[in-house]
All heavy atoms as an XYZ file, in Angstrom:
807
protein
N       0.840     -1.185      0.000
C       0.000      0.000      0.000
C       0.882      1.245      0.000
O       1.797      1.360      0.810
C      -0.906     -0.022      1.226
C      -1.886      1.096      1.268
S      -3.219      0.753      2.408
C      -2.850      1.944      3.655
N       0.631      2.181     -0.910
C       1.478      3.371     -0.986
C       1.274      4.311      0.199
O       0.182      4.412      0.738
C       1.044      4.030     -2.290
C      -0.297      3.498     -2.590
C      -0.388      2.142     -1.945
N       2.349      4.975      0.549
C       2.316      5.935      1.650
C       1.603      7.221      1.235
O       1.101      7.950      2.074
C       3.748      6.232      2.081
C       3.871      7.209      3.219
C       5.324      7.439      3.601
O       6.220      6.767      3.103
N       5.552      8.383      4.469
N       1.569      7.480     -0.056
C       0.995      8.714     -0.574
C      -0.226      8.409     -1.441
O      -0.211      7.471     -2.227
C       2.021      9.471     -1.428
C       3.223      9.921     -0.651
C       4.363      9.120     -0.560
C       3.226     11.143     -0.007
C       5.463      9.534      0.170
C       4.329     11.568      0.722
C       5.445     10.757      0.797
O       6.533     11.174      1.512
N      -1.252      9.224     -1.331
C      -2.420      9.094     -2.199
C      -2.078      9.697     -3.569
O      -1.082     10.420     -3.716
C      -3.607      9.846     -1.599
O      -3.395     11.247     -1.675
N      -2.947      9.440     -4.532
C      -2.747     10.062     -5.832
C      -2.787     11.577     -5.710
O      -2.003     12.281     -6.343
C      -3.790      9.582     -6.855
C      -3.705     10.341     -8.141
C      -2.653     10.127     -9.015
C      -4.643     11.315     -8.459
C      -2.545     10.864    -10.190
C      -4.549     12.045     -9.627
C      -3.503     11.816    -10.504
N      -3.685     12.089     -4.894
C      -3.782     13.542     -4.718
C      -2.486     14.115     -4.145
O      -2.065     15.204     -4.538
C      -4.987     13.911     -3.858
C      -6.319     13.648     -4.534
C      -6.502     14.409     -5.854
O      -6.132     15.597     -5.929
O      -7.033     13.805     -6.803
N      -1.856     13.394     -3.217
C      -0.561     13.816     -2.670
C       0.489     13.888     -3.777
O       1.224     14.874     -3.897
C      -0.060     12.839     -1.597
C      -0.921     12.773     -0.364
O      -1.617     13.754     -0.042
O      -0.886     11.707      0.301
N       0.567     12.815     -4.563
C       1.566     12.741     -5.641
C       1.288     13.792     -6.705
O       2.211     14.447     -7.204
C       1.599     11.320     -6.252
C       2.145     10.318     -5.226
C       2.393     11.289     -7.548
C       3.571     10.597     -4.745
N       0.041     13.974     -7.042
C      -0.344     15.006     -8.015
C       0.142     16.384     -7.547
O       0.731     17.142     -8.324
C      -1.862     14.989     -8.188
C      -2.402     16.021     -9.126
C      -3.916     15.882     -9.200
C      -4.563     17.097     -9.775
N      -6.028     16.988     -9.775
N      -0.070     16.699     -6.283
C       0.376     17.993     -5.741
C       1.893     18.121     -5.792
O       2.410     19.196     -6.129
C      -0.125     18.162     -4.308
N       2.610     17.040     -5.481
C       4.075     17.074     -5.529
C       4.573     17.253     -6.961
O       5.516     18.023     -7.209
C       4.661     15.806     -4.914
C       4.429     15.617     -3.416
C       4.892     14.233     -2.973
C       5.112     16.707     -2.618
N       3.961     16.558     -7.904
C       4.353     16.700     -9.311
C       4.079     18.116     -9.803
O       4.923     18.726    -10.477
C       3.616     15.678    -10.178
C       4.082     14.229    -10.041
C       3.081     13.276    -10.686
C       5.465     14.049    -10.641
N       2.932     18.667     -9.456
C       2.603     20.031     -9.868
C       3.533     21.051     -9.214
O       3.935     22.024     -9.852
C       1.139     20.334     -9.562
C       0.201     19.545    -10.456
C      -1.253     19.661    -10.067
O      -1.594     19.841     -8.908
N      -2.129     19.531    -11.056
N       3.896     20.823     -7.973
C       4.840     21.716     -7.288
C       6.201     21.669     -7.975
O       6.836     22.704     -8.192
C       4.960     21.309     -5.812
C       5.928     22.142     -5.016
C       5.406     23.530     -4.770
C       6.338     24.276     -3.839
N       5.951     25.660     -3.671
N       6.642     20.457     -8.337
C       7.956     20.330     -8.978
C       7.993     21.066    -10.314
O       8.973     21.750    -10.611
C       8.347     18.858     -9.148
O       7.544     18.231    -10.117
N       6.935     20.952    -11.107
C       6.936     21.639    -12.404
C       6.870     23.150    -12.206
O       7.482     23.908    -12.946
C       5.829     21.102    -13.347
C       6.146     21.431    -14.803
C       4.461     21.627    -12.996
C       7.313     20.723    -15.379
N       6.183     23.612    -11.157
C       6.135     25.053    -10.882
C       7.511     25.578    -10.467
O       7.794     26.761    -10.616
C       5.100     25.367     -9.808
O       5.552     24.989     -8.527
N       8.362     24.678     -9.955
C       9.727     25.048     -9.567
C      10.736     24.790    -10.688
O      11.936     24.924    -10.485
C      10.137     24.269     -8.310
C       9.328     24.580     -7.052
C       9.666     23.595     -5.936
C       9.570     26.019     -6.605
N      10.235     24.403    -11.865
C      11.106     24.225    -13.023
C      11.693     22.833    -13.184
O      12.619     22.643    -13.960
N      11.166     21.842    -12.475
C      11.662     20.470    -12.563
C      10.640     19.596    -13.280
O       9.486     19.521    -12.857
C      11.906     19.874    -11.171
C      13.168     20.324    -10.526
C      13.279     21.596     -9.995
C      14.258     19.462    -10.439
C      14.451     22.013     -9.388
C      15.427     19.869     -9.831
C      15.533     21.156     -9.308
N      11.056     18.939    -14.346
C      10.226     17.935    -15.003
C      10.445     16.623    -14.245
O      11.270     15.799    -14.617
C      10.589     17.812    -16.478
C      10.276     19.077    -17.246
C      10.718     19.050    -18.689
O      11.503     18.151    -19.082
O      10.279     19.936    -19.443
N       9.717     16.463    -13.168
C       9.929     15.342    -12.252
C       9.611     14.008    -12.910
O       8.668     13.883    -13.689
C       9.080     15.514    -11.001
N      10.426     13.004    -12.582
C      10.248     11.639    -13.044
C       9.972     10.764    -11.831
O      10.850     10.544    -11.001
C      11.491     11.155    -13.780
C      11.800     11.971    -15.016
C      13.032     11.491    -15.758
O      13.715     10.559    -15.282
O      13.314     12.059    -16.827
N       8.747     10.269    -11.729
C       8.315      9.446    -10.609
C       8.306      7.981    -11.036
O       7.545      7.593    -11.914
C       6.908      9.861    -10.170
C       6.249      9.010     -9.093
C       6.914      9.259     -7.744
C       4.765      9.295     -9.022
N       9.170      7.166    -10.426
C       9.216      5.732    -10.710
C       8.202      5.014     -9.834
O       8.047      5.332     -8.656
C      10.610      5.173    -10.424
O      11.545      5.757    -11.284
N       7.535      4.017    -10.434
C       6.480      3.269     -9.749
C       6.689      1.784     -9.973
O       6.950      1.359    -11.103
C       5.090      3.649    -10.301
C       4.865      5.156    -10.226
C       3.996      2.893     -9.573
C       3.627      5.625    -10.952
N       6.563      0.995     -8.908
C       6.531     -0.457     -9.044
C       5.242     -0.965     -8.401
O       4.724     -0.363     -7.457
C       7.747     -1.140     -8.403
O       7.846     -0.738     -7.037
C       9.041     -0.771     -9.117
N       4.751     -2.071     -8.955
C       3.489     -2.665     -8.507
C       3.733     -4.069     -7.976
O       4.616     -4.784     -8.467
C       2.499     -2.754     -9.679
C       2.030     -1.420    -10.183
C       2.738     -0.746    -11.167
C       0.890     -0.835     -9.681
C       2.310      0.477    -11.645
C       0.453      0.397    -10.148
C       1.160      1.053    -11.132
N       2.913     -4.487     -7.037
C       3.049     -5.816     -6.438
C       2.744     -6.933     -7.431
O       3.281     -8.026     -7.307
C       2.112     -5.957     -5.229
O       0.760     -5.795     -5.628
N       1.922     -6.661     -8.438
C       1.524     -7.701     -9.384
C       2.125     -7.530    -10.772
O       1.681     -8.151    -11.726
C      -0.001     -7.770     -9.477
C      -0.622     -6.488    -10.000
O       0.057     -5.429     -9.993
O      -1.796     -6.530    -10.416
N       3.164     -6.706    -10.892
C       3.834     -6.477    -12.183
C       5.344     -6.556    -11.970
O       5.859     -5.974    -11.017
C       3.504     -5.103    -12.743
C       2.032     -4.799    -12.922
C       1.553     -5.303    -14.268
N       0.252     -4.798    -14.638
C      -0.901     -5.353    -14.304
N      -0.934     -6.401    -13.527
N      -2.043     -4.861    -14.731
N       6.061     -7.217    -12.876
C       7.510     -7.341    -12.689
C       8.303     -6.098    -13.080
O       9.413     -5.903    -12.625
C       7.887     -8.515    -13.593
C       6.857     -8.493    -14.670
C       5.581     -7.995    -14.010
N       7.753     -5.246    -13.912
C       8.511     -4.118    -14.439
C       8.406     -2.860    -13.622
O       7.809     -2.815    -12.546
N       8.998     -1.825    -14.167
C       8.961     -0.496    -13.556
C       8.246      0.442    -14.518
O       8.346      0.312    -15.738
C      10.377      0.008    -13.294
C      10.432      1.340    -12.598
C      11.862      1.794    -12.310
O      12.763      0.952    -12.282
O      12.037      2.997    -12.121
N       7.544      1.392    -13.953
C       6.781      2.370    -14.728
C       7.178      3.754    -14.237
O       7.781      3.900    -13.179
C       5.281      2.130    -14.542
C       4.886      0.736    -14.951
C       5.014     -0.330    -14.062
C       4.440      0.469    -16.239
C       4.682     -1.621    -14.448
C       4.103     -0.827    -16.626
C       4.228     -1.856    -15.726
O       3.913     -3.141    -16.110
N       6.814      4.769    -15.028
C       7.221      6.113    -14.666
C       6.170      7.118    -15.110
O       5.580      6.974    -16.172
C       8.561      6.436    -15.338
C       9.192      7.724    -14.920
S      10.815      7.946    -15.685
C      11.750      6.716    -14.794
N       5.949      8.111    -14.263
C       5.159      9.280    -14.640
C       6.140     10.447    -14.727
O       6.937     10.664    -13.815
C       4.074      9.604    -13.597
C       3.035      8.490    -13.532
C       3.405     10.946    -13.929
C       2.018      8.670    -12.420
N       6.059     11.178    -15.829
C       6.874     12.379    -16.003
C       5.931     13.546    -16.258
O       5.012     13.440    -17.065
C       7.862     12.245    -17.175
C       8.752     11.027    -16.986
C       8.711     13.521    -17.302
C       9.658     10.738    -18.163
N       6.157     14.643    -15.543
C       5.328     15.834    -15.742
C       6.129     16.891    -16.499
O       7.326     17.078    -16.255
C       4.786     16.389    -14.405
C       3.748     17.467    -14.681
C       5.898     16.856    -13.499
C       2.866     17.817    -13.523
N       5.444     17.541    -17.439
C       6.010     18.632    -18.234
C       5.108     19.857    -18.053
O       4.052     19.758    -17.432
C       6.068     18.247    -19.715
C       6.872     16.993    -19.980
C       6.245     15.753    -20.086
C       8.251     17.037    -20.111
C       6.978     14.596    -20.322
C       8.995     15.884    -20.342
C       8.347     14.668    -20.452
O       9.071     13.527    -20.686
N       5.503     20.984    -18.624
C       4.700     22.209    -18.483
C       3.274     22.046    -18.974
O       2.353     22.552    -18.356
C       5.357     23.370    -19.241
C       6.541     23.950    -18.514
O       6.538     23.939    -17.265
O       7.484     24.402    -19.185
N       3.084     21.360    -20.089
C       1.754     21.325    -20.691
C       1.168     19.928    -20.905
O       0.130     19.781    -21.546
C       1.756     22.092    -22.015
C       2.831     21.603    -22.963
O       3.677     20.781    -22.571
O       2.821     22.058    -24.130
N       1.827     18.880    -20.395
C       1.280     17.530    -20.468
C       2.057     16.637    -19.514
O       3.008     17.064    -18.861
C       1.315     16.982    -21.899
C       2.692     16.662    -22.433
C       3.169     15.355    -22.435
C       3.514     17.649    -22.949
C       4.422     15.047    -22.924
C       4.771     17.361    -23.447
C       5.230     16.046    -23.433
N       1.631     15.393    -19.423
C       2.339     14.411    -18.607
C       2.375     13.083    -19.357
O       1.591     12.867    -20.289
C       1.686     14.245    -17.240
S      -0.069     13.853    -17.318
N       3.287     12.213    -18.962
C       3.465     10.928    -19.640
C       3.457      9.790    -18.639
O       3.895      9.951    -17.498
C       4.816     10.898    -20.370
O       4.885     11.877    -21.354
N       2.976      8.645    -19.102
C       3.095      7.390    -18.364
C       3.934      6.484    -19.242
O       3.647      6.305    -20.426
C       1.726      6.754    -18.108
C       1.803      5.540    -17.224
C       1.653      5.656    -15.854
C       2.028      4.280    -17.756
C       1.725      4.543    -15.020
C       2.100      3.161    -16.936
C       1.948      3.294    -15.569
N       4.988      5.907    -18.660
C       5.938      5.112    -19.428
C       6.122      3.755    -18.777
O       6.305      3.660    -17.561
C       7.312      5.825    -19.497
C       7.168      7.214    -20.094
C       8.322      4.993    -20.257
C       8.377      8.098    -19.920
N       6.092      2.727    -19.596
C       6.524      1.404    -19.155
C       8.004      1.332    -19.484
O       8.404      1.466    -20.645
C       5.774      0.299    -19.887
C       6.294     -1.083    -19.552
C       5.608     -2.158    -20.369
C       6.205     -3.509    -20.031
N       5.604     -4.585    -20.843
N       8.836      1.160    -18.477
C      10.277      1.104    -18.676
C      10.677     -0.324    -19.036
O      10.096     -1.277    -18.538
C      11.009      1.537    -17.405
S      10.539      3.178    -16.843
N      11.648     -0.452    -19.866
C      12.125     -1.775    -20.240
C      13.141     -1.690    -21.343
O      13.596     -0.609    -21.711
N      13.479     -2.836    -21.878
C      14.422     -2.873    -22.977
C      13.717     -2.437    -24.250
O      12.493     -2.350    -24.306
C      14.991     -4.294    -23.164
O      13.902     -5.178    -23.439
C      15.735     -4.758    -21.928
N      14.493     -2.180    -25.283
C      13.918     -1.746    -26.545
C      12.856     -2.750    -26.997
O      13.044     -3.955    -26.928
C      15.013     -1.619    -27.603
C      14.534     -0.940    -28.864
C      15.670     -0.650    -29.822
O      16.798     -0.426    -29.365
O      15.409     -0.662    -31.023
N      11.734     -2.254    -27.441
C      10.643     -3.114    -27.856
C       9.674     -3.426    -26.731
O       8.544     -3.817    -26.978
N      10.099     -3.267    -25.487
C       9.230     -3.508    -24.347
C       8.671     -2.203    -23.779
O       7.692     -2.219    -23.069
C       9.976     -4.237    -23.228
C      10.327     -5.662    -23.541
C      11.027     -6.344    -22.371
O      11.318     -5.677    -21.358
O      11.274     -7.541    -22.479
N       9.318     -1.113    -24.068
C       8.888      0.174    -23.527
C       7.607      0.635    -24.206
O       7.328      0.267    -25.341
C       9.976      1.229    -23.726
O      11.140      0.866    -23.039
N       6.838      1.431    -23.492
C       5.620      2.027    -24.046
C       5.441      3.395    -23.415
O       5.767      3.593    -22.258
C       4.424      1.136    -23.757
N       4.915      4.322    -24.190
C       4.734      5.698    -23.728
C       3.345      6.171    -24.125
O       2.915      5.970    -25.259
C       5.785      6.608    -24.374
C       5.571      8.111    -24.269
C       5.829      8.590    -22.865
C       6.468      8.833    -25.246
N       2.660      6.804    -23.164
C       1.386      7.438    -23.453
C       1.405      8.829    -22.834
O       1.830      9.001    -21.686
C       0.230      6.607    -22.898
C       0.085      5.284    -23.637
C      -1.054      4.444    -23.120
O      -1.016      3.986    -21.992
N      -2.056      4.240    -23.950
N       0.935      9.820    -23.589
C       0.883     11.204    -23.128
C      -0.554     11.614    -22.836
O      -1.487     11.160    -23.506
C       1.469     12.146    -24.178
C       2.944     11.911    -24.397
O       3.680     11.621    -23.468
N       3.382     12.025    -25.636
N      -0.715     12.503    -21.859
C      -2.025     12.987    -21.436
C      -1.945     14.480    -21.160
O      -0.912     14.968    -20.690
C      -2.479     12.266    -20.161
C      -2.628     10.787    -20.384
C      -1.562      9.930    -20.156
C      -3.809     10.263    -20.869
C      -1.681      8.577    -20.403
C      -3.944      8.910    -21.114
C      -2.874      8.069    -20.876
O      -2.982      6.723    -21.137
N      -3.041     15.197    -21.385
C      -3.032     16.638    -21.099
C      -3.054     16.958    -19.609
O      -2.704     18.065    -19.215
C      -4.286     17.159    -21.801
C      -5.152     15.968    -22.024
C      -4.254     14.770    -22.060
N      -3.479     15.986    -18.775
C      -3.528     16.254    -17.332
C      -3.249     14.977    -16.538
O      -3.423     13.860    -17.038
C      -4.901     16.800    -16.931
O      -5.875     15.766    -16.967
N      -2.835     15.159    -15.283
C      -2.605     14.021    -14.395
C      -3.910     13.293    -14.079
O      -3.919     12.077    -13.915
C      -1.922     14.487    -13.116
C      -0.472     14.922    -13.283
C       0.006     15.692    -12.057
C       0.425     13.718    -13.544
N      -5.010     14.020    -14.017
C      -6.302     13.382    -13.754
C      -6.684     12.430    -14.883
O      -7.186     11.330    -14.626
C      -7.399     14.424    -13.548
C      -7.249     15.174    -12.237
O      -6.811     14.556    -11.240
O      -7.562     16.378    -12.206
N      -6.446     12.834    -16.124
C      -6.734     11.952    -17.259
C      -5.813     10.735    -17.245
O      -6.254      9.614    -17.505
C      -6.622     12.711    -18.568
C      -7.763     13.694    -18.762
C      -7.698     14.424    -20.081
O      -7.596     13.757    -21.128
O      -7.747     15.668    -20.052
N      -4.538     10.947    -16.952
C      -3.582      9.836    -16.846
C      -4.041      8.847    -15.781
O      -3.999      7.635    -15.981
C      -2.202     10.403    -16.518
C      -1.044      9.441    -16.379
C       0.247     10.145    -16.753
C      -0.917      8.869    -14.989
N      -4.513      9.338    -14.662
C      -4.932      8.518    -13.520
C      -6.086      7.578    -13.875
O      -6.138      6.448    -13.405
C      -5.338      9.457    -12.388
C      -5.763      8.802    -11.098
C      -4.870      8.043    -10.348
C      -7.048      8.977    -10.602
C      -5.260      7.469     -9.144
C      -7.445      8.407     -9.404
C      -6.539      7.652     -8.680
O      -6.923      7.086     -7.486
N      -6.985      8.024    -14.737
C      -8.177      7.240    -15.067
C      -8.022      6.382    -16.315
O      -8.833      5.491    -16.557
C      -9.368      8.180    -15.248
C      -9.745      8.880    -13.958
C     -10.876      9.835    -14.146
C     -11.178     10.497    -12.803
N     -12.364     11.309    -12.843
N      -6.985      6.612    -17.112
C      -6.822      5.924    -18.391
C      -6.190      4.539    -18.231
O      -5.467      4.275    -17.277
C      -5.951      6.779    -19.310
N      -6.442      3.689    -19.211
C      -5.792      2.372    -19.265
C      -4.376      2.579    -19.794
O      -4.175      3.142    -20.873
C      -6.574      1.395    -20.171
C      -5.845      0.059    -20.262
C      -7.990      1.207    -19.660
N      -3.410      2.139    -18.999
C      -1.993      2.293    -19.318
C      -1.434      0.982    -19.889
O      -2.133     -0.021    -19.934
C      -1.222      2.682    -18.039
C      -1.740      3.895    -17.335
C      -1.665      5.155    -18.175
O      -0.976      5.227    -19.181
N      -2.401      6.175    -17.778
N      -0.165      0.974    -20.280
C       0.453     -0.279    -20.712
C       0.262     -1.369    -19.652
O       0.223     -1.083    -18.453
C       1.931      0.095    -20.867
C       1.917      1.566    -21.166
C       0.758      2.102    -20.366
N       0.141     -2.584    -20.106
C      -0.070     -3.761    -19.255
C      -1.416     -3.730    -18.541
O      -1.618     -4.408    -17.544
C       1.058     -3.940    -18.232
C       2.402     -4.215    -18.897
O       2.416     -4.729    -20.037
O       3.434     -3.913    -18.284
N      -2.351     -2.911    -19.041
C      -3.693     -2.864    -18.476
C      -3.808     -2.144    -17.144
O      -4.832     -2.233    -16.471
N      -2.780     -1.423    -16.759
C      -2.798     -0.689    -15.494
C      -3.767      0.482    -15.588
O      -3.772      1.222    -16.570
C      -1.381     -0.175    -15.141
C      -0.457     -1.349    -14.854
C      -1.416      0.811    -13.978
C       1.008     -0.979    -14.785
N      -4.590      0.640    -14.577
C      -5.427      1.832    -14.403
C      -5.095      2.336    -12.999
O      -5.451      1.697    -12.007
C      -6.934      1.504    -14.531
C      -7.758      2.763    -14.299
C      -7.242      0.888    -15.888
N      -4.391      3.423    -12.909
C      -3.942      3.912    -11.603
C      -5.097      4.108    -10.634
O      -4.964      3.809     -9.444
C      -3.135      5.196    -11.753
C      -1.773      5.046    -12.417
C      -1.133      6.412    -12.626
C      -0.867      4.144    -11.614
N      -6.224      4.575    -11.112
C      -7.385      4.777    -10.245
C      -7.790      3.459     -9.569
O      -8.133      3.443     -8.395
C      -8.543      5.328    -11.069
C      -9.781      5.642    -10.251
C     -10.853      6.306    -11.099
O     -11.068      5.875    -12.263
O     -11.476      7.252    -10.593
N      -7.713      2.366    -10.300
C      -8.072      1.051     -9.770
C      -6.907      0.369     -9.050
O      -7.102     -0.316     -8.049
C      -8.538      0.164    -10.941
C      -8.857     -1.260    -10.565
C      -8.948     -2.162    -11.776
N      -7.632     -2.311    -12.395
C      -7.441     -2.493    -13.688
N      -8.449     -2.551    -14.534
N      -6.210     -2.625    -14.171
N      -5.681      0.571     -9.541
C      -4.522     -0.198     -9.090
C      -3.607      0.537     -8.113
O      -2.537      0.033     -7.768
C      -3.689     -0.643    -10.306
C      -4.476     -1.556    -11.226
O      -5.304     -2.344    -10.714
O      -4.259     -1.506    -12.450
N      -4.003      1.712     -7.646
C      -3.129      2.516     -6.772
C      -2.674      1.737     -5.546
O      -1.516      1.836     -5.130
C      -3.823      3.808     -6.359
C      -2.876      4.796     -5.749
C      -2.685      5.037     -4.418
C      -1.971      5.649     -6.446
N      -1.725      6.001     -4.238
C      -1.264      6.396     -5.478
C      -1.685      5.857     -7.799
C      -0.302      7.329     -5.814
C      -0.728      6.799     -8.130
C      -0.041      7.519     -7.138
N      -3.546      0.949     -4.969
C      -3.211      0.191     -3.748
C      -2.215     -0.944     -4.017
O      -1.677     -1.518     -3.071
C      -4.473     -0.359     -3.093
C      -5.390      0.723     -2.548
C      -4.723      1.634     -1.520
O      -4.052      1.120     -0.605
O      -4.864      2.868     -1.635
N      -1.959     -1.257     -5.273
C      -0.998     -2.297     -5.630
C       0.428     -1.749     -5.754
O       1.361     -2.494     -5.995
C      -1.390     -2.974     -6.944
C      -2.707     -3.717     -6.863
C      -3.056     -4.310     -8.208
C      -4.417     -4.977     -8.175
N      -4.800     -5.454     -9.520
N       0.580     -0.447     -5.610
C       1.909      0.167     -5.702
C       2.729     -0.238     -4.486
O       2.275     -0.130     -3.349
C       1.803      1.702     -5.803
C       1.149      2.094     -7.120
C       3.184      2.351     -5.662
C       0.850      3.573     -7.253
N       3.946     -0.715     -4.754
C       4.850     -1.107     -3.670
C       5.952     -0.078     -3.448
O       6.547     -0.044     -2.378
C       5.496     -2.480     -3.949
O       6.181     -2.430     -5.207
C       4.455     -3.577     -3.958
N       6.228      0.736     -4.468
C       7.287      1.733     -4.308
C       7.034      2.927     -5.206
O       6.670      2.779     -6.372
C       8.656      1.132     -4.641
C       9.793      2.094     -4.409
C      11.164      1.486     -4.678
O      11.250      0.330     -5.093
O      12.144      2.212     -4.473
N       7.236      4.105     -4.657
C       7.243      5.371     -5.377
C       8.604      6.010     -5.126
O       9.003      6.169     -3.977
C       6.136      6.298     -4.867
C       4.701      5.837     -5.068
C       3.763      6.694     -4.231
C       4.323      5.918     -6.536
N       9.299      6.386     -6.198
C      10.627      6.977     -6.034
C      10.776      8.133     -7.010
O      10.487      8.003     -8.204
C      11.713      5.931     -6.276
C      13.103      6.529     -6.245
C      13.652      7.003     -5.054
C      13.840      6.665     -7.412
C      14.906      7.578     -5.024
C      15.110      7.239     -7.386
C      15.632      7.692     -6.197
O      16.868      8.277     -6.177
N      11.243      9.272     -6.500
C      11.458     10.436     -7.353
C      12.645     11.244     -6.825
O      12.515     11.947     -5.817
C      10.209     11.306     -7.394
S      10.385     12.720     -8.496
N      13.795     11.149     -7.490
C      14.951     11.918     -7.030
C      14.709     13.429     -7.045
O      15.268     14.150     -6.223
C      16.076     11.531     -7.992
C      15.487     10.669     -9.037
C      14.093     10.330     -8.652
N      13.856     13.885     -7.955
C      13.550     15.318     -8.002
C      12.826     15.767     -6.733
O      13.064     16.873     -6.237
C      12.710     15.656     -9.236
C      13.453     15.360    -10.521
O      14.621     15.769    -10.628
O      12.871     14.710    -11.410
N      11.954     14.937     -6.186
C      11.291     15.266     -4.925
C      12.318     15.349     -3.800
O      12.182     16.166     -2.892
C      10.226     14.233     -4.557
C       9.016     14.222     -5.467
C       8.038     13.268     -5.278
C       8.840     15.131     -6.488
C       6.909     13.221     -6.085
C       7.721     15.101     -7.318
C       6.746     14.145     -7.108
N      13.339     14.485     -3.849
C      14.413     14.537     -2.858
C      15.182     15.847     -2.973
O      15.427     16.528     -1.968
C      15.384     13.359     -3.039
C      14.775     12.017     -2.700
O      13.791     11.972     -1.928
O      15.269     11.010     -3.216
N      15.557     16.191     -4.198
C      16.328     17.416     -4.443
C      15.558     18.653     -3.960
O      16.125     19.557     -3.357
C      16.667     17.550     -5.953
C      17.670     16.472     -6.363
C      17.206     18.950     -6.269
C      17.840     16.325     -7.871
N      14.252     18.654     -4.209
C      13.406     19.801     -3.854
C      12.877     19.740     -2.427
O      12.151     20.637     -2.005
C      12.240     19.892     -4.829
C      12.608     20.168     -6.287
C      11.400     19.960     -7.188
C      13.171     21.570     -6.441
N      13.234     18.691     -1.695
C      12.741     18.513     -0.327
C      11.208     18.490     -0.258
O      10.606     19.089      0.626
C      13.256     19.613      0.594
C      14.367     19.131      1.468
O      14.624     17.939      1.577
N      15.028     20.071      2.111
N      10.586     17.777     -1.192
C       9.133     17.723     -1.240
C       8.544     16.523     -0.502
O       7.381     16.540     -0.145
C       8.648     17.679     -2.702
C       8.972     18.909     -3.550
C       8.457     18.723     -4.974
C       8.373     20.157     -2.938
N       9.319     15.476     -0.303
C       8.786     14.269      0.363
C       8.409     14.587      1.784
O       8.963     15.170      2.549
C       9.778     13.129      0.368
C       9.968     12.424     -0.924
C      11.129     12.373     -1.643
C       9.037     11.640     -1.679
N      10.974     11.609     -2.764
C       9.687     11.143     -2.828
C       7.703     11.301     -1.520
C       9.077     10.335     -3.784
C       7.093     10.505     -2.471
C       7.765     10.028     -3.575
């Protein structure tokens, strides 16, 4: 179970972009072997399945709320699967003292 709610993470991502950091949040799930990532930019955000060439997948969204509700690679829906998150890691949050 994650220590942070989606609303908490959304606020941290929005704070980081307001401070000029395109934060990269790594996510692992209890029922998935791979690693995933959310990256926030000034005008959109991305959900990425990390992996070797051919295994990676990228989807872009105009908002974090849309990303949260959409079907992601490997059938992940963050709104449904948030409680399956085992780790959230973001070095940018560390640098900015946001955690």
